[in-house]
All heavy atoms as TSV, in Angstrom:
chain	resi	resn	atom	element	x	y	z
A	1	MET	N	N	8.924	2.313	9.730
A	1	MET	CA	C	10.088	3.162	9.594
A	1	MET	C	C	9.924	4.388	10.456
A	1	MET	O	O	9.166	5.277	10.126
A	1	MET	CB	C	10.218	3.613	8.158
A	1	MET	CG	C	10.995	2.732	7.311
A	1	MET	SD	S	11.590	3.562	5.885
A	1	MET	CE	C	13.149	2.853	5.968
A	2	VAL	N	N	10.601	4.462	11.504
A	2	VAL	CA	C	10.531	5.587	12.401
A	2	VAL	C	C	11.147	6.805	11.738
A	2	VAL	O	O	12.201	6.729	11.125
A	2	VAL	CB	C	11.262	5.260	13.715
A	2	VAL	CG1	C	11.258	6.440	14.632
A	2	VAL	CG2	C	10.628	4.049	14.371
A	3	GLY	N	N	10.469	7.940	11.845
A	3	GLY	CA	C	10.991	9.180	11.315
A	3	GLY	C	C	10.706	9.418	9.848
A	3	GLY	O	O	11.111	10.421	9.306
A	4	THR	N	N	10.041	8.527	9.192
A	4	THR	CA	C	9.706	8.709	7.785
A	4	THR	C	C	8.260	9.141	7.684
A	4	THR	O	O	7.380	8.512	8.242
A	4	THR	CB	C	9.894	7.406	6.993
A	4	THR	OG1	O	11.234	6.957	7.168
A	4	THR	CG2	C	9.623	7.606	5.534
A	5	SER	N	N	8.014	10.219	6.986
A	5	SER	CA	C	6.646	10.706	6.835
A	5	SER	C	C	6.135	10.361	5.447
A	5	SER	O	O	6.926	10.104	4.542
A	5	SER	CB	C	6.586	12.218	7.039
A	5	SER	OG	O	7.187	12.876	5.944
A	6	PRO	N	N	4.796	10.377	5.253
A	6	PRO	CA	C	4.253	10.057	3.935
A	6	PRO	C	C	4.762	10.972	2.830
A	6	PRO	O	O	4.807	10.591	1.684
A	6	PRO	CB	C	2.748	10.204	4.129
A	6	PRO	CG	C	2.529	9.961	5.573
A	6	PRO	CD	C	3.755	10.522	6.246
A	7	SER	N	N	5.172	12.193	3.161
A	7	SER	CA	C	5.689	13.081	2.131
A	7	SER	C	C	7.130	12.746	1.766
A	7	SER	O	O	7.658	13.241	0.788
A	7	SER	CB	C	5.583	14.538	2.586
A	7	SER	OG	O	6.381	14.739	3.731
A	8	GLN	N	N	7.784	11.897	2.553
A	8	GLN	CA	C	9.154	11.475	2.298
A	8	GLN	C	C	9.183	9.967	2.128
A	8	GLN	O	O	9.733	9.251	2.951
A	8	GLN	CB	C	10.064	11.860	3.464
A	8	GLN	CG	C	10.096	13.321	3.752
A	8	GLN	CD	C	10.806	13.606	5.048
A	8	GLN	OE1	O	10.737	12.836	5.989
A	8	GLN	NE2	N	11.484	14.728	5.098
A	9	THR	N	N	8.592	9.484	1.078
A	9	THR	CA	C	8.493	8.041	0.899
A	9	THR	C	C	9.831	7.437	0.508
A	9	THR	O	O	10.755	8.133	0.110
A	9	THR	CB	C	7.456	7.677	-0.174
A	9	THR	OG1	O	7.927	8.138	-1.435
A	9	THR	CG2	C	6.105	8.271	0.135
A	10	LEU	N	N	9.905	6.127	0.612
A	10	LEU	CA	C	11.137	5.408	0.351
A	10	LEU	C	C	11.634	5.591	-1.076
A	10	LEU	O	O	12.822	5.646	-1.318
A	10	LEU	CB	C	10.941	3.921	0.644
A	10	LEU	CG	C	10.509	3.596	2.073
A	10	LEU	CD1	C	10.269	2.116	2.214
A	10	LEU	CD2	C	11.544	4.076	3.067
A	11	ALA	N	N	10.738	5.668	-2.030
A	11	ALA	CA	C	11.153	5.750	-3.427
A	11	ALA	C	C	10.528	6.947	-4.138
A	11	ALA	O	O	10.364	6.935	-5.346
A	11	ALA	CB	C	10.782	4.454	-4.135
A	12	GLY	N	N	10.144	7.973	-3.388
A	12	GLY	CA	C	9.570	9.165	-3.992
A	12	GLY	C	C	8.190	8.946	-4.590
A	12	GLY	O	O	7.798	9.599	-5.537
A	13	ARG	N	N	7.452	8.038	-4.045
A	13	ARG	CA	C	6.126	7.710	-4.565
A	13	ARG	C	C	5.107	8.752	-4.118
A	13	ARG	O	O	5.288	9.400	-3.101
A	13	ARG	CB	C	5.702	6.333	-4.083
A	13	ARG	CG	C	6.656	5.225	-4.466
A	13	ARG	CD	C	6.169	3.897	-3.938
A	13	ARG	NE	N	7.129	2.833	-3.870
A	13	ARG	CZ	C	7.744	2.245	-4.866
A	13	ARG	NH1	N	7.551	2.650	-6.070
A	13	ARG	NH2	N	8.571	1.254	-4.667
A	14	GLY	N	N	3.994	8.845	-4.858
A	14	GLY	CA	C	2.931	9.776	-4.511
A	14	GLY	C	C	1.675	9.046	-4.083
A	14	GLY	O	O	1.507	7.852	-4.349
A	15	PRO	N	N	0.762	9.753	-3.391
A	15	PRO	CA	C	-0.471	9.128	-2.917
A	15	PRO	C	C	-1.364	8.684	-4.078
A	15	PRO	O	O	-1.423	9.342	-5.112
A	15	PRO	CB	C	-1.146	10.227	-2.097
A	15	PRO	CG	C	-0.543	11.499	-2.574
A	15	PRO	CD	C	0.835	11.170	-3.073
A	16	ARG	N	N	-2.041	7.555	-3.873
A	16	ARG	CA	C	-2.955	7.027	-4.889
A	16	ARG	C	C	-4.268	6.642	-4.233
A	16	ARG	O	O	-4.277	6.021	-3.171
A	16	ARG	CB	C	-2.366	5.774	-5.546
A	16	ARG	CG	C	-1.083	5.991	-6.307
A	16	ARG	CD	C	-1.284	6.761	-7.598
A	16	ARG	NE	N	-2.075	6.048	-8.554
A	16	ARG	CZ	C	-1.597	5.323	-9.553
A	16	ARG	NH1	N	-0.299	5.206	-9.711
A	16	ARG	NH2	N	-2.410	4.713	-10.377
A	17	SER	N	N	-5.367	7.009	-4.852
A	17	SER	CA	C	-6.685	6.606	-4.361
A	17	SER	C	C	-7.345	5.605	-5.299
A	17	SER	O	O	-8.353	5.005	-4.956
A	17	SER	CB	C	-7.586	7.835	-4.184
A	17	SER	OG	O	-7.740	8.500	-5.422
A	18	ASP	N	N	-6.767	5.415	-6.478
A	18	ASP	CA	C	-7.315	4.501	-7.488
A	18	ASP	C	C	-6.713	3.109	-7.343
A	18	ASP	O	O	-6.059	2.594	-8.233
A	18	ASP	CB	C	-7.070	5.057	-8.893
A	18	ASP	CG	C	-5.595	5.304	-9.194
A	18	ASP	OD1	O	-4.791	5.396	-8.244
A	18	ASP	OD2	O	-5.248	5.402	-10.383
A	19	TRP	N	N	-6.980	2.490	-6.193
A	19	TRP	CA	C	-6.380	1.210	-5.859
A	19	TRP	C	C	-6.648	0.128	-6.905
A	19	TRP	O	O	-5.805	-0.730	-7.136
A	19	TRP	CB	C	-6.862	0.744	-4.496
A	19	TRP	CG	C	-6.396	1.573	-3.345
A	19	TRP	CD1	C	-5.775	2.793	-3.389
A	19	TRP	CD2	C	-6.506	1.239	-1.975
A	19	TRP	NE1	N	-5.503	3.233	-2.122
A	19	TRP	CE2	C	-5.947	2.297	-1.235
A	19	TRP	CE3	C	-7.039	0.158	-1.291
A	19	TRP	CZ2	C	-5.900	2.294	0.156
A	19	TRP	CZ3	C	-6.983	0.159	0.092
A	19	TRP	CH2	C	-6.416	1.226	0.803
A	20	ALA	N	N	-7.794	0.144	-7.540
A	20	ALA	CA	C	-8.149	-0.894	-8.508
A	20	ALA	C	C	-7.194	-0.914	-9.705
A	20	ALA	O	O	-7.071	-1.931	-10.384
A	20	ALA	CB	C	-9.579	-0.698	-8.992
A	21	ARG	N	N	-6.494	0.169	-9.943
A	21	ARG	CA	C	-5.592	0.263	-11.090
A	21	ARG	C	C	-4.156	-0.135	-10.751
A	21	ARG	O	O	-3.281	-0.055	-11.600
A	21	ARG	CB	C	-5.618	1.682	-11.634
A	21	ARG	CG	C	-7.006	2.086	-12.111
A	21	ARG	CD	C	-6.973	3.449	-12.671
A	21	ARG	NE	N	-6.071	3.424	-13.819
A	21	ARG	CZ	C	-6.224	4.133	-14.911
A	21	ARG	NH1	N	-7.228	4.944	-15.019
A	21	ARG	NH2	N	-5.364	4.052	-15.895
A	22	LEU	N	N	-3.920	-0.547	-9.514
A	22	LEU	CA	C	-2.550	-0.779	-9.063
A	22	LEU	C	C	-2.086	-2.234	-9.106
A	22	LEU	O	O	-0.950	-2.525	-8.727
A	22	LEU	CB	C	-2.384	-0.238	-7.638
A	22	LEU	CG	C	-2.563	1.277	-7.506
A	22	LEU	CD1	C	-2.497	1.684	-6.048
A	22	LEU	CD2	C	-1.540	2.022	-8.342
A	23	THR	N	N	-2.920	-3.143	-9.583
A	23	THR	CA	C	-2.530	-4.554	-9.651
A	23	THR	C	C	-1.232	-4.699	-10.440
A	23	THR	O	O	-1.092	-4.157	-11.533
A	23	THR	CB	C	-3.651	-5.394	-10.296
A	23	THR	OG1	O	-4.824	-5.248	-9.514
A	23	THR	CG2	C	-3.264	-6.859	-10.366
A	24	GLY	N	N	-0.266	-5.390	-9.824
A	24	GLY	CA	C	1.025	-5.607	-10.460
A	24	GLY	C	C	2.063	-4.541	-10.140
A	24	GLY	O	O	3.239	-4.715	-10.458
A	25	HIS	N	N	1.656	-3.461	-9.501
A	25	HIS	CA	C	2.576	-2.369	-9.172
A	25	HIS	C	C	3.155	-2.535	-7.771
A	25	HIS	O	O	2.485	-3.029	-6.867
A	25	HIS	CB	C	1.857	-1.018	-9.246
A	25	HIS	CG	C	1.465	-0.628	-10.628
A	25	HIS	ND1	N	2.263	0.134	-11.436
A	25	HIS	CD2	C	0.349	-0.906	-11.337
A	25	HIS	CE1	C	1.660	0.309	-12.601
A	25	HIS	NE2	N	0.497	-0.319	-12.561
A	26	THR	N	N	4.370	-2.081	-7.589
A	26	THR	CA	C	4.972	-2.020	-6.267
A	26	THR	C	C	4.481	-0.754	-5.587
A	26	THR	O	O	4.538	0.332	-6.177
A	26	THR	CB	C	6.506	-2.014	-6.352
A	26	THR	OG1	O	6.927	-3.223	-7.006
A	26	THR	CG2	C	7.135	-1.932	-4.971
A	27	VAL	N	N	3.976	-0.907	-4.375
A	27	VAL	CA	C	3.406	0.221	-3.638
A	27	VAL	C	C	3.936	0.248	-2.208
A	27	VAL	O	O	4.467	-0.740	-1.710
A	27	VAL	CB	C	1.855	0.154	-3.599
A	27	VAL	CG1	C	1.268	0.180	-5.003
A	27	VAL	CG2	C	1.366	-1.069	-2.828
A	28	GLU	N	N	3.769	1.380	-1.560
A	28	GLU	CA	C	4.044	1.520	-0.136
A	28	GLU	C	C	2.708	1.626	0.579
A	28	GLU	O	O	1.812	2.326	0.113
A	28	GLU	CB	C	4.856	2.783	0.142
A	28	GLU	CG	C	6.227	2.767	-0.461
A	28	GLU	CD	C	6.949	4.086	-0.277
A	28	GLU	OE1	O	6.362	5.035	0.290
A	28	GLU	OE2	O	8.104	4.177	-0.709
A	29	VAL	N	N	2.567	0.955	1.709
A	29	VAL	CA	C	1.354	1.006	2.526
A	29	VAL	C	C	1.675	1.839	3.766
A	29	VAL	O	O	2.678	1.602	4.440
A	29	VAL	CB	C	0.894	-0.411	2.938
A	29	VAL	CG1	C	-0.370	-0.339	3.785
A	29	VAL	CG2	C	0.674	-1.283	1.701
A	30	TRP	N	N	0.810	2.813	4.064
A	30	TRP	CA	C	0.987	3.723	5.202
A	30	TRP	C	C	-0.251	3.710	6.069
A	30	TRP	O	O	-1.363	3.543	5.574
A	30	TRP	CB	C	1.220	5.149	4.698
A	30	TRP	CG	C	2.520	5.328	3.987
A	30	TRP	CD1	C	2.814	4.971	2.694
A	30	TRP	CD2	C	3.714	5.891	4.516
A	30	TRP	NE1	N	4.111	5.276	2.402
A	30	TRP	CE2	C	4.681	5.851	3.506
A	30	TRP	CE3	C	4.049	6.428	5.751
A	30	TRP	CZ2	C	5.971	6.330	3.691
A	30	TRP	CZ3	C	5.330	6.916	5.930
A	30	TRP	CH2	C	6.278	6.863	4.908
A	31	LEU	N	N	-0.074	3.914	7.362
A	31	LEU	CA	C	-1.184	4.042	8.300
A	31	LEU	C	C	-0.783	5.054	9.366
A	31	LEU	O	O	0.260	4.877	10.016
A	31	LEU	CB	C	-1.538	2.696	8.943
A	31	LEU	CG	C	-2.686	2.708	9.949
A	31	LEU	CD1	C	-3.993	3.110	9.267
A	31	LEU	CD2	C	-2.844	1.354	10.614
A	32	SER	N	N	-1.563	6.091	9.524
A	32	SER	CA	C	-1.305	7.136	10.527
A	32	SER	C	C	0.106	7.697	10.425
A	32	SER	O	O	0.784	7.903	11.428
A	32	SER	CB	C	-1.554	6.583	11.930
A	32	SER	OG	O	-2.874	6.142	12.057
A	33	GLY	N	N	0.576	7.917	9.187
A	33	GLY	CA	C	1.895	8.489	8.977
A	33	GLY	C	C	3.050	7.538	9.151
A	33	GLY	O	O	4.204	7.929	9.073
A	34	GLU	N	N	2.768	6.260	9.379
A	34	GLU	CA	C	3.819	5.258	9.568
A	34	GLU	C	C	3.858	4.304	8.381
A	34	GLU	O	O	2.826	3.784	7.953
A	34	GLU	CB	C	3.558	4.465	10.845
A	34	GLU	CG	C	4.628	3.447	11.145
A	34	GLU	CD	C	4.377	2.698	12.449
A	34	GLU	OE1	O	3.645	3.213	13.306
A	34	GLU	OE2	O	4.913	1.591	12.584
A	35	HIS	N	N	5.065	4.063	7.872
A	35	HIS	CA	C	5.235	3.115	6.776
A	35	HIS	C	C	5.025	1.704	7.310
A	35	HIS	O	O	5.720	1.278	8.235
A	35	HIS	CB	C	6.637	3.257	6.176
A	35	HIS	CG	C	6.920	2.297	5.079
A	35	HIS	ND1	N	7.794	1.254	5.235
A	35	HIS	CD2	C	6.425	2.200	3.826
A	35	HIS	CE1	C	7.845	0.567	4.108
A	35	HIS	NE2	N	7.024	1.119	3.236
A	36	ILE	N	N	4.070	0.982	6.740
A	36	ILE	CA	C	3.745	-0.372	7.188
A	36	ILE	C	C	4.534	-1.413	6.394
A	36	ILE	O	O	5.117	-2.326	6.964
A	36	ILE	CB	C	2.229	-0.652	7.057
A	36	ILE	CG1	C	1.416	0.401	7.821
A	36	ILE	CG2	C	1.890	-2.062	7.487
A	36	ILE	CD1	C	1.711	0.478	9.294
A	37	MET	N	N	4.515	-1.275	5.086
A	37	MET	CA	C	5.242	-2.227	4.245
A	37	MET	C	C	5.305	-1.725	2.816
A	37	MET	O	O	4.572	-0.809	2.432
A	37	MET	CB	C	4.584	-3.609	4.280
A	37	MET	CG	C	3.271	-3.722	3.531
A	37	MET	SD	S	2.568	-5.396	3.489
A	37	MET	CE	C	3.849	-6.362	2.739
A	38	THR	N	N	6.172	-2.337	2.039
A	38	THR	CA	C	6.252	-2.128	0.599
A	38	THR	C	C	6.066	-3.487	-0.044
A	38	THR	O	O	6.627	-4.479	0.434
A	38	THR	CB	C	7.616	-1.530	0.206
A	38	THR	OG1	O	7.775	-0.268	0.857
A	38	THR	CG2	C	7.720	-1.345	-1.301
A	39	GLY	N	N	5.254	-3.549	-1.095
A	39	GLY	CA	C	5.028	-4.817	-1.764
A	39	GLY	C	C	4.302	-4.646	-3.080
A	39	GLY	O	O	3.969	-3.528	-3.481
A	40	VAL	N	N	4.043	-5.764	-3.730
A	40	VAL	CA	C	3.375	-5.778	-5.027
A	40	VAL	C	C	1.893	-6.067	-4.827
A	40	VAL	O	O	1.526	-7.016	-4.127
A	40	VAL	CB	C	4.006	-6.839	-5.953
A	40	VAL	CG1	C	3.253	-6.921	-7.281
A	40	VAL	CG2	C	5.476	-6.529	-6.179
A	41	VAL	N	N	1.054	-5.252	-5.453
A	41	VAL	CA	C	-0.394	-5.451	-5.366
A	41	VAL	C	C	-0.759	-6.678	-6.194
A	41	VAL	O	O	-0.516	-6.735	-7.393
A	41	VAL	CB	C	-1.172	-4.217	-5.870
A	41	VAL	CG1	C	-2.674	-4.476	-5.826
A	41	VAL	CG2	C	-0.807	-2.984	-5.057
A	42	GLU	N	N	-1.332	-7.663	-5.513
A	42	GLU	CA	C	-1.746	-8.898	-6.190
A	42	GLU	C	C	-3.157	-8.770	-6.750
A	42	GLU	O	O	-3.456	-9.277	-7.822
A	42	GLU	CB	C	-1.673	-10.062	-5.209
A	42	GLU	CG	C	-2.016	-11.383	-5.824
A	42	GLU	CD	C	-1.830	-12.529	-4.854
A	42	GLU	OE1	O	-1.722	-12.308	-3.637
A	42	GLU	OE2	O	-1.811	-13.674	-5.326
A	43	GLN	N	N	-4.020	-8.089	-5.998
A	43	GLN	CA	C	-5.422	-7.957	-6.401
A	43	GLN	C	C	-6.009	-6.749	-5.687
A	43	GLN	O	O	-5.580	-6.405	-4.578
A	43	GLN	CB	C	-6.182	-9.215	-6.001
A	43	GLN	CG	C	-7.574	-9.313	-6.515
A	43	GLN	CD	C	-8.208	-10.658	-6.160
A	43	GLN	OE1	O	-7.633	-11.477	-5.435
A	43	GLN	NE2	N	-9.395	-10.879	-6.658
A	44	ALA	N	N	-6.988	-6.101	-6.319
A	44	ALA	CA	C	-7.662	-4.957	-5.702
A	44	ALA	C	C	-9.134	-4.986	-6.083
A	44	ALA	O	O	-9.501	-5.425	-7.172
A	44	ALA	CB	C	-7.033	-3.653	-6.162
A	45	ALA	N	N	-9.979	-4.505	-5.171
A	45	ALA	CA	C	-11.417	-4.447	-5.434
A	45	ALA	C	C	-11.712	-3.380	-6.486
A	45	ALA	O	O	-11.055	-2.336	-6.524
A	45	ALA	CB	C	-12.173	-4.131	-4.147
A	46	ASP	N	N	-12.704	-3.638	-7.316
A	46	ASP	CA	C	-13.091	-2.694	-8.363
A	46	ASP	C	C	-13.517	-1.335	-7.811
A	46	ASP	O	O	-13.403	-0.327	-8.493
A	46	ASP	CB	C	-14.228	-3.266	-9.214
A	46	ASP	CG	C	-13.764	-4.426	-10.086
A	46	ASP	OD1	O	-12.550	-4.509	-10.373
A	46	ASP	OD2	O	-14.617	-5.246	-10.477
A	47	ASP	N	N	-14.016	-1.314	-6.565
A	47	ASP	CA	C	-14.476	-0.052	-5.974
A	47	ASP	C	C	-13.375	0.672	-5.185
A	47	ASP	O	O	-13.650	1.636	-4.473
A	47	ASP	CB	C	-15.697	-0.279	-5.079
A	47	ASP	CG	C	-15.392	-1.127	-3.855
A	47	ASP	OD1	O	-14.234	-1.563	-3.680
A	47	ASP	OD2	O	-16.323	-1.352	-3.058
A	48	ASP	N	N	-12.135	0.228	-5.327
A	48	ASP	CA	C	-10.973	0.846	-4.679
A	48	ASP	C	C	-10.994	0.748	-3.156
A	48	ASP	O	O	-10.247	1.446	-2.475
A	48	ASP	CB	C	-10.831	2.327	-5.055
A	48	ASP	CG	C	-10.624	2.557	-6.533
A	48	ASP	OD1	O	-9.865	1.783	-7.144
A	48	ASP	OD2	O	-11.213	3.507	-7.080
A	49	SER	N	N	-11.801	-0.117	-2.578
A	49	SER	CA	C	-11.942	-0.162	-1.117
A	49	SER	C	C	-10.891	-1.012	-0.419
A	49	SER	O	O	-10.532	-0.736	0.724
A	49	SER	CB	C	-13.331	-0.678	-0.737
A	49	SER	OG	O	-13.512	-2.000	-1.210
A	50	VAL	N	N	-10.388	-2.031	-1.087
A	50	VAL	CA	C	-9.383	-2.919	-0.486
A	50	VAL	C	C	-8.381	-3.362	-1.543
A	50	VAL	O	O	-8.670	-3.345	-2.739
A	50	VAL	CB	C	-10.014	-4.184	0.159
A	50	VAL	CG1	C	-10.939	-3.824	1.295
A	50	VAL	CG2	C	-10.712	-5.033	-0.864
A	51	LEU	N	N	-7.208	-3.761	-1.059
A	51	LEU	CA	C	-6.236	-4.406	-1.948
A	51	LEU	C	C	-5.440	-5.432	-1.168
A	51	LEU	O	O	-5.383	-5.397	0.056
A	51	LEU	CB	C	-5.328	-3.397	-2.650
A	51	LEU	CG	C	-4.452	-2.432	-1.865
A	51	LEU	CD1	C	-3.295	-3.120	-1.180
A	51	LEU	CD2	C	-3.915	-1.388	-2.812
A	52	TRP	N	N	-4.879	-6.368	-1.914
A	52	TRP	CA	C	-4.071	-7.435	-1.336
A	52	TRP	C	C	-2.638	-7.265	-1.818
A	52	TRP	O	O	-2.389	-7.104	-3.005
A	52	TRP	CB	C	-4.571	-8.808	-1.775
A	52	TRP	CG	C	-5.868	-9.204	-1.168
A	52	TRP	CD1	C	-6.057	-9.992	-0.070
A	52	TRP	CD2	C	-7.178	-8.847	-1.622
A	52	TRP	NE1	N	-7.405	-10.135	0.183
A	52	TRP	CE2	C	-8.113	-9.441	-0.755
A	52	TRP	CE3	C	-7.655	-8.071	-2.676
A	52	TRP	CZ2	C	-9.482	-9.290	-0.910
A	52	TRP	CZ3	C	-9.018	-7.904	-2.827
A	52	TRP	CH2	C	-9.908	-8.522	-1.944
A	53	ILE	N	N	-1.707	-7.321	-0.876
A	53	ILE	CA	C	-0.289	-7.300	-1.213
A	53	ILE	C	C	0.178	-8.759	-1.269
A	53	ILE	O	O	-0.101	-9.544	-0.361
A	53	ILE	CB	C	0.530	-6.520	-0.168
A	53	ILE	CG1	C	0.052	-5.063	-0.072
A	53	ILE	CG2	C	2.025	-6.599	-0.483
A	53	ILE	CD1	C	0.306	-4.229	-1.302
A	54	ALA	N	N	0.862	-9.118	-2.340
A	54	ALA	CA	C	1.306	-10.490	-2.559
A	54	ALA	C	C	2.275	-10.943	-1.476
A	54	ALA	O	O	3.029	-10.143	-0.920
A	54	ALA	CB	C	1.976	-10.597	-3.924
A	55	ALA	N	N	2.250	-12.233	-1.208
A	55	ALA	CA	C	3.204	-12.843	-0.285
A	55	ALA	C	C	4.608	-12.707	-0.872
A	55	ALA	O	O	4.795	-12.760	-2.087
A	55	ALA	CB	C	2.860	-14.313	-0.084
A	56	ALA	N	N	5.584	-12.514	0.023
A	56	ALA	CA	C	6.980	-12.417	-0.417
A	56	ALA	C	C	7.863	-12.925	0.708
A	56	ALA	O	O	7.693	-12.529	1.864
A	56	ALA	CB	C	7.331	-10.983	-0.759
A	57	GLY	N	N	8.769	-13.804	0.365
A	57	GLY	CA	C	9.655	-14.364	1.390
A	57	GLY	C	C	8.845	-15.077	2.459
A	57	GLY	O	O	8.003	-15.913	2.161
A	58	ASN	N	N	9.050	-14.694	3.716
A	58	ASN	CA	C	8.300	-15.328	4.795
A	58	ASN	C	C	7.043	-14.536	5.170
A	58	ASN	O	O	6.357	-14.894	6.113
A	58	ASN	CB	C	9.190	-15.552	6.026
A	58	ASN	CG	C	9.686	-14.257	6.625
A	58	ASN	OD1	O	9.511	-13.195	6.045
A	58	ASN	ND2	N	10.321	-14.356	7.768
A	59	SER	N	N	6.734	-13.471	4.417
A	59	SER	CA	C	5.509	-12.691	4.651
A	59	SER	C	C	4.344	-13.309	3.891
A	59	SER	O	O	4.488	-13.704	2.741
A	59	SER	CB	C	5.689	-11.256	4.172
A	59	SER	OG	O	6.709	-10.619	4.889
A	60	THR	N	N	3.202	-13.366	4.541
A	60	THR	CA	C	2.004	-13.897	3.888
A	60	THR	C	C	1.281	-12.789	3.137
A	60	THR	O	O	1.562	-11.606	3.325
A	60	THR	CB	C	1.043	-14.503	4.931
A	60	THR	OG1	O	0.664	-13.483	5.853
A	60	THR	CG2	C	1.697	-15.659	5.674
A	61	ARG	N	N	0.359	-13.174	2.293
A	61	ARG	CA	C	-0.486	-12.234	1.574
A	61	ARG	C	C	-1.242	-11.394	2.604
A	61	ARG	O	O	-1.723	-11.927	3.601
A	61	ARG	CB	C	-1.469	-13.035	0.717
A	61	ARG	CG	C	-2.375	-12.218	-0.146
A	61	ARG	CD	C	-3.253	-13.172	-0.943
A	61	ARG	NE	N	-3.910	-12.500	-2.029
A	61	ARG	CZ	C	-5.198	-12.615	-2.327
A	61	ARG	NH1	N	-5.959	-13.427	-1.608
A	61	ARG	NH2	N	-5.713	-11.966	-3.321
A	62	ARG	N	N	-1.347	-10.068	2.382
A	62	ARG	CA	C	-2.004	-9.197	3.360
A	62	ARG	C	C	-3.067	-8.342	2.700
A	62	ARG	O	O	-2.909	-7.887	1.566
A	62	ARG	CB	C	-0.979	-8.292	4.028
A	62	ARG	CG	C	-0.032	-9.098	4.908
A	62	ARG	CD	C	0.899	-8.255	5.709
A	62	ARG	NE	N	0.191	-7.334	6.606
A	62	ARG	CZ	C	0.819	-6.405	7.317
A	62	ARG	NH1	N	2.127	-6.266	7.235
A	62	ARG	NH2	N	0.134	-5.599	8.099
A	63	LEU	N	N	-4.134	-8.103	3.440
A	63	LEU	CA	C	-5.262	-7.294	2.986
A	63	LEU	C	C	-5.220	-5.948	3.691
A	63	LEU	O	O	-5.005	-5.880	4.904
A	63	LEU	CB	C	-6.575	-8.013	3.326
A	63	LEU	CG	C	-7.859	-7.229	3.106
A	63	LEU	CD1	C	-8.120	-7.034	1.621
A	63	LEU	CD2	C	-9.031	-7.960	3.750
A	64	PHE	N	N	-5.449	-4.864	2.926
A	64	PHE	CA	C	-5.514	-3.518	3.481
A	64	PHE	C	C	-6.781	-2.847	2.966
A	64	PHE	O	O	-7.167	-3.035	1.814
A	64	PHE	CB	C	-4.285	-2.705	3.060
A	64	PHE	CG	C	-3.011	-3.283	3.591
A	64	PHE	CD1	C	-2.241	-4.121	2.804
A	64	PHE	CD2	C	-2.598	-3.014	4.881
A	64	PHE	CE1	C	-1.063	-4.669	3.295
A	64	PHE	CE2	C	-1.425	-3.560	5.390
A	64	PHE	CZ	C	-0.660	-4.392	4.590
A	65	ASP	N	N	-7.435	-2.052	3.827
A	65	ASP	CA	C	-8.673	-1.394	3.423
A	65	ASP	C	C	-8.628	0.097	3.744
A	65	ASP	O	O	-8.012	0.524	4.709
A	65	ASP	CB	C	-9.884	-2.041	4.093
A	65	ASP	CG	C	-9.892	-1.828	5.587
A	65	ASP	OD1	O	-8.879	-2.141	6.239
A	65	ASP	OD2	O	-10.904	-1.332	6.097
A	66	LYS	N	N	-9.298	0.889	2.893
A	66	LYS	CA	C	-9.333	2.340	3.075
A	66	LYS	C	C	-10.080	2.728	4.331
A	66	LYS	O	O	-9.712	3.692	4.997
A	66	LYS	CB	C	-9.997	3.005	1.871
A	66	LYS	CG	C	-9.097	3.142	0.687
A	66	LYS	CD	C	-9.787	3.935	-0.414
A	66	LYS	CE	C	-8.911	4.029	-1.638
A	66	LYS	NZ	N	-9.582	4.723	-2.729
A	67	ALA	N	N	-11.142	2.007	4.669
A	67	ALA	CA	C	-11.981	2.368	5.815
A	67	ALA	C	C	-11.187	2.401	7.123
A	67	ALA	O	O	-11.482	3.201	8.012
A	67	ALA	CB	C	-13.160	1.404	5.937
A	68	THR	N	N	-10.163	1.564	7.244
A	68	THR	CA	C	-9.331	1.538	8.447
A	68	THR	C	C	-8.364	2.717	8.467
A	68	THR	O	O	-7.868	3.098	9.514
A	68	THR	CB	C	-8.559	0.212	8.519
A	68	THR	OG1	O	-9.510	-0.848	8.616
A	68	THR	CG2	C	-7.634	0.145	9.726
A	69	GLY	N	N	-8.122	3.307	7.316
A	69	GLY	CA	C	-7.239	4.459	7.238
A	69	GLY	C	C	-5.944	4.215	6.500
A	69	GLY	O	O	-5.078	5.089	6.439
A	70	TYR	N	N	-5.788	3.034	5.911
A	70	TYR	CA	C	-4.580	2.758	5.143
A	70	TYR	C	C	-4.523	3.674	3.936
A	70	TYR	O	O	-5.544	3.959	3.301
A	70	TYR	CB	C	-4.532	1.297	4.685
A	70	TYR	CG	C	-4.263	0.345	5.816
A	70	TYR	CD1	C	-5.283	-0.407	6.375
A	70	TYR	CD2	C	-2.977	0.207	6.328
A	70	TYR	CE1	C	-5.045	-1.260	7.424
A	70	TYR	CE2	C	-2.728	-0.664	7.381
A	70	TYR	CZ	C	-3.753	-1.391	7.926
A	70	TYR	OH	O	-3.514	-2.242	8.964
A	71	ARG	N	N	-3.328	4.130	3.602
A	71	ARG	CA	C	-3.081	4.949	2.437
A	71	ARG	C	C	-2.023	4.263	1.598
A	71	ARG	O	O	-1.106	3.630	2.130
A	71	ARG	CB	C	-2.597	6.351	2.837
A	71	ARG	CG	C	-3.574	7.108	3.695
A	71	ARG	CD	C	-4.838	7.438	2.908
A	71	ARG	NE	N	-5.836	8.066	3.749
A	71	ARG	CZ	C	-7.021	7.530	4.054
A	71	ARG	NH1	N	-7.351	6.348	3.602
A	71	ARG	NH2	N	-7.881	8.185	4.795
A	72	ILE	N	N	-2.131	4.419	0.295
A	72	ILE	CA	C	-1.205	3.783	-0.647
A	72	ILE	C	C	-0.452	4.848	-1.427
A	72	ILE	O	O	-1.038	5.832	-1.871
A	72	ILE	CB	C	-1.979	2.870	-1.630
A	72	ILE	CG1	C	-2.740	1.767	-0.877
A	72	ILE	CG2	C	-1.048	2.285	-2.690
A	72	ILE	CD1	C	-1.874	0.811	-0.098
A	73	ARG	N	N	0.840	4.603	-1.582
A	73	ARG	CA	C	1.678	5.474	-2.411
A	73	ARG	C	C	2.315	4.588	-3.476
A	73	ARG	O	O	2.794	3.501	-3.190
A	73	ARG	CB	C	2.744	6.151	-1.572
A	73	ARG	CG	C	2.144	7.159	-0.604
A	73	ARG	CD	C	3.225	7.867	0.164
A	73	ARG	NE	N	2.828	9.164	0.678
A	73	ARG	CZ	C	2.627	10.278	-0.044
A	73	ARG	NH1	N	2.768	10.256	-1.325
A	73	ARG	NH2	N	2.303	11.414	0.535
A	74	ALA	N	N	2.289	5.077	-4.720
A	74	ALA	CA	C	2.850	4.324	-5.843
A	74	ALA	C	C	3.494	5.273	-6.833
A	74	ALA	O	O	3.192	6.442	-6.854
A	74	ALA	CB	C	1.760	3.520	-6.541
């Protein structure tokens, strides 16, 4: 989404670092201030390091990790 910043999320969501607690929640994925996608968390690592967004429509299941710089808003 061009022109959308993390402080102006699509649904007024806030930043989350506790990824392990987000299973089943709809979240926004951000990288370098750019909205990457919105989806439902299917699974997350207990150490909050990675999470998987469930497949939807023609999109496949996707993995995101904190080390790369992905940020989650929920």
